[in-house]
SETITOR-535414 format. One line per 2 residues: number of its first residue (from 1); their letters; for each residue y, z, x of C-alpha. Coordinates in Angstrom, 2 decimals. Last residue first. Layout:
NUM) A) Y,Z,X; ...
//
This chain:
214) IN) 20.02,-10.44,7.59; 16.70,-11.56,8.84
212) FK) 13.91,-9.23,9.49; 10.99,-11.17,11.34
210) YG) 7.33,-12.35,10.50; 4.52,-13.92,12.64
208) AG) 3.91,-16.33,15.46; 2.53,-19.53,14.33
206) YV) 4.98,-20.31,11.82; 7.88,-17.80,12.10
204) TM) 7.93,-16.51,8.42; 11.32,-14.75,7.28
202) II) 11.96,-11.67,5.62; 15.36,-11.35,4.00
200) EQ) 15.44,-15.02,2.83; 18.50,-14.70,0.61
198) DP) 19.57,-16.20,-2.66; 17.60,-14.13,-5.00
196) LR) 18.85,-10.89,-3.44; 17.61,-8.30,-6.23
194) ES) 14.52,-10.11,-7.56; 14.03,-11.56,-4.09
192) IK) 13.47,-8.05,-2.66; 10.35,-7.49,-5.01
190) KR) 9.16,-10.92,-4.27; 9.38,-10.55,-0.46
188) LN) 7.55,-7.19,-0.54; 4.71,-8.61,-2.58
186) KI) 4.47,-11.52,-0.24; 4.70,-9.14,2.74
184) HT) 1.79,-7.18,1.53; -0.37,-10.16,0.96
182) DI) 0.38,-11.86,4.21; -0.59,-8.52,5.84
180) TR) -3.98,-8.95,4.50; -4.60,-11.47,6.85
178) DY) -4.92,-9.00,9.83; -8.00,-7.32,8.00
176) GD) -10.87,-9.13,9.40; -11.29,-7.13,12.55
174) FN) -10.15,-3.68,12.33; -6.53,-3.13,13.53
172) YG) -5.57,0.74,13.44; -2.36,2.64,12.98
170) QV) -1.34,1.12,9.77; 2.27,0.38,10.43
168) KD) 2.45,-0.10,14.11; -1.00,-1.64,14.78
166) LL) -1.07,-3.34,11.49; 2.43,-4.87,12.22
164) EN) 1.42,-5.85,15.70; -1.78,-7.64,14.60
162) RT) 0.29,-9.73,12.09; 2.52,-10.80,14.93
160) FV) 6.10,-9.44,14.77; 9.05,-11.61,15.61
158) RN) 12.38,-9.61,16.56; 15.35,-10.70,14.56
156) PN) 15.87,-7.00,13.00; 13.83,-4.11,14.78
154) TM) 14.17,-1.15,12.64; 14.39,-3.35,9.43
152) LI) 11.00,-5.10,10.38; 9.33,-1.56,11.06
150) KL) 10.74,0.08,7.99; 9.91,-3.00,5.85
148) FG) 6.24,-2.86,6.92; 5.86,0.89,6.15
146) FE) 7.70,0.66,2.89; 5.39,-2.13,1.77
144) SP) 2.43,0.05,2.85; 3.62,3.25,0.95
142) TL) 4.14,1.17,-2.19; 7.50,-0.02,-2.94
140) KL) 10.02,0.64,-5.67; 13.68,-0.65,-5.02
138) EA) 16.20,1.79,-6.19; 19.84,0.36,-6.94
136) DH) 22.56,1.24,-4.56; 23.04,-2.37,-3.89
134) IT) 19.57,-2.67,-2.67; 17.78,0.78,-2.21
132) VL) 14.80,2.02,-0.53; 13.74,5.66,-0.87
130) RT) 11.15,7.41,1.18; 13.06,10.69,0.98
128) NE) 13.20,11.24,4.69; 12.74,7.59,5.96
126) DL) 15.70,6.49,3.87; 15.98,2.72,3.97
124) TI) 19.24,1.05,2.83; 19.48,-2.60,1.86
122) PG) 22.98,-4.28,0.96; 23.56,-5.41,4.74
120) AV) 21.06,-3.45,6.85; 21.14,0.24,6.74
118) IK) 18.40,2.44,8.43; 18.45,6.18,7.32
116) KE) 16.98,8.92,8.98; 16.12,12.57,7.99
114) ES) 13.88,14.23,10.53; 10.14,13.60,10.69
112) EP) 6.78,14.64,9.21; 5.95,11.42,7.18
110) YS) 4.27,11.68,3.92; 3.24,8.05,2.79
108) RR) 3.28,6.81,6.35; 0.90,9.57,7.59
106) LV) -1.17,9.62,4.37; -1.91,5.78,4.60
104) AK) -2.87,6.10,8.45; -4.85,9.28,7.97
102) VR) -6.94,7.61,5.15; -7.36,4.39,7.19
100) AI) -8.58,6.06,10.35; -10.89,8.68,8.45
98) VE) -12.40,5.59,6.55; -12.97,3.59,9.72
96) RP) -14.52,6.28,11.69; -16.81,7.34,8.80
94) SF) -18.19,3.74,9.13; -18.22,1.16,6.23
92) PK) -20.93,-0.59,4.20; -19.10,-1.27,1.98
90) CI) -15.69,-3.01,2.25; -12.44,-0.79,2.59
88) YD) -8.80,-1.93,1.21; -5.51,-0.79,1.90
86) DA) -2.28,-0.10,-0.08; -3.30,-1.30,-3.39
84) GL) -0.47,-2.77,-5.46; -2.28,-5.40,-7.58
82) GL) -1.74,-8.07,-4.98; -3.69,-5.85,-2.48
80) GL) -6.68,-5.80,-4.92; -6.27,-9.60,-5.28
78) LR) -6.26,-10.07,-1.43; -9.41,-8.01,-1.03
76) DI) -11.19,-10.00,-3.87; -10.08,-13.31,-2.40
74) EE) -11.32,-12.31,1.10; -14.82,-12.19,-0.23
72) VK) -16.54,-8.76,0.78; -17.32,-7.17,-2.68
70) AT) -18.94,-3.88,-1.98; -15.81,-2.12,-2.95
68) IM) -13.53,0.79,-1.85; -9.75,0.50,-2.79
66) IV) -7.16,2.78,-1.08; -4.39,3.79,-3.19
64) PL) -1.06,5.55,-2.27; 0.75,6.79,-5.41
62) TS) 3.67,4.54,-5.99; 3.48,5.33,-9.78
60) FK) 4.51,4.18,-13.26; 3.31,0.58,-13.90
58) RL) 1.38,0.79,-10.64; -1.30,2.99,-12.05
56) ER) -2.03,0.36,-14.93; -2.77,-2.19,-12.40
54) CI) -4.69,0.07,-10.17; -6.79,1.13,-13.13
52) EM) -7.51,-2.61,-14.05; -8.53,-3.34,-10.71
50) GD) -10.77,-0.26,-10.54; -12.65,-1.08,-13.50
48) MG) -12.18,0.29,-16.91; -15.60,0.39,-18.56
46) PL) -18.28,0.83,-15.88; -16.74,1.06,-12.24
44) MI) -16.76,-1.43,-9.49; -13.40,-1.34,-7.79
42) DL) -14.01,2.26,-6.16; -10.59,3.85,-5.98
40) LM) -9.80,6.33,-3.07; -6.61,7.94,-4.57
38) MD) -3.93,9.65,-2.62; -1.48,12.67,-2.85
36) PP) -2.79,13.59,-6.38; -0.50,13.39,-9.52
34) QK) -1.27,16.14,-12.15; 0.44,15.16,-15.35
32) RI) 0.91,11.34,-14.76; -2.56,11.27,-12.77
30) YP) -4.24,12.94,-15.77; -2.67,10.59,-18.35
28) IG) -4.22,7.75,-16.09; -7.63,9.14,-15.95
26) AN) -7.89,10.51,-19.55; -9.46,8.04,-21.89
24) KL) -10.96,5.23,-19.85; -11.13,7.35,-16.59
22) YD) -12.78,10.13,-18.60; -15.35,7.93,-20.21
20) AL) -16.58,6.46,-17.08; -16.24,9.42,-14.90
18) LR) -19.38,11.48,-15.69; -21.55,8.23,-15.60
16) AI) -19.84,7.12,-12.39; -20.82,10.40,-10.77
14) KT) -24.55,9.88,-11.45; -24.36,6.40,-10.72
12) ED) -22.54,6.18,-7.51; -19.31,4.00,-8.42
10) EV) -16.75,6.38,-6.99; -13.16,7.39,-8.06
8) IL) -12.00,9.90,-5.25; -8.59,11.74,-5.88
6) IH) -7.17,13.11,-2.58; -5.32,16.32,-2.80
4) RK) -3.54,16.91,0.64; -3.60,20.09,2.76
2) EM) -0.31,20.28,4.87; -0.79,19.37,8.40
//
């Protein structure tokens, strides 16, 4: 596999002191000029915190982002995903978990596959270019949102549980993370509804999961 450039933004004291001013003054410009393949972003940084960095990043980039934090409350995890993060790791974490998450996000962000397009009504999903369009206008999605939409579009009217979506899209299912699916789906629905306001494309099947309906 091709080597990937991963930007790590950490809150260890020695590193944080060096990064604080840099991130405030040059972090976002650096990503604009030399975008890495992924960012591991610690949420607890001095100055511009991880949430603010992610919010600014999503204004111009779909760069894969995994947030790292010591906050374990579910509201913090959902807030981070709501800002456009692709995944979330709580400290303390195991090396196995980090490796699994990094590999999964890289795999769905930079797939090694033949060109394939999925068309459903006005929506077209191109697996090779990672481009989704609605009525020929591009729909900007994060890698996770793209992955969930791909699975749902590939299997129209099939109901997927949260655990099934995690296994198929993220490649793992650690305890306590199945509820983050709701946030990804909410973000995805919002983006689609801006283009197709009168259609419920991704339906909730109460007590079961989600399905693609078009």
